[in-house]
N, C-alpha and C positions, 0 to 999 in steps of 0.2 A: 787824182788819178795817178797811178804808178807808171813809171817809165822803165821799170826793170826789164832787162833782156832775158833773164833766166826763166825757164819753164819749171824749175824745181820749186815746189811749194814750201818745203821745210828746210831748215839749215842742215848743213853737212857737219858731221862730227867725226874727225879722223882719230884713229888710235895711234898716238905718238908716244906711248909709254916707254919706248926704247929710243927716243930721240936723243941725240948727243948734245952736249953743251960745248961751245967754243968761245973764243975771244969775241968781244963785241965787233960786229961787222954790219954793214947796211943790209937790211932785209931785201931780198930780191923782188918783193912785191911793193912795199911801201917806202923803202929807203931809210927807215928809222933804224937805230941800232938794235940788233937782235943777238941774243946769246944762243938761242935754240937753233939747231941744225935740222933740216929736213932729214928724216931717217932713211929716205930712199935716195934723194939727190945729193945729200951732204952739203947743202948750201944754206947760208943764213936765211932763216925765214920764221916769222911768227906763225904759230899754229893757226891763230885766228885769221891771219892773212891768207894762208893756204886754203882754209875752209871757205872763206869768202870768195876767193878766186874760183874755186871749183863750182860753188853755187852760181856765180855770175856767168860762167862759161859753159855750163852743161846745156846741151841742146834738147835733150829729152832724158827719160829715165834710164835708157840703155847707156847713153853717153855718160850720164852721172855715175853709173856703176863702173864704167871703164876708168873715169878720172879718179874715183875713190881707190880702186885697185892699184892704179899707177902711183898713187901717193901714200900708200900704206905698206909698211914692210911685210914681207912674206916670212912665215915661220917664226914669228915672235920677235922680229927685229934683228939687230946686228949681233 
């Protein structure tokens, strides 16, 4: 039996094609070294960590859409 808290049945895939690369710094989600920067927040974060966080924290389909929009750059990125 699963104890997952998410109501989202499928994984989230963010478009980070325009994400920046920076010096190694701890990922804001897992704490492991990350080169990738969130294209919206400009903080060190692995894409997989961001996708996992969204999947785990979405309360419903509407909230999922809000989280994806909040973590995806508008207008093709930076």
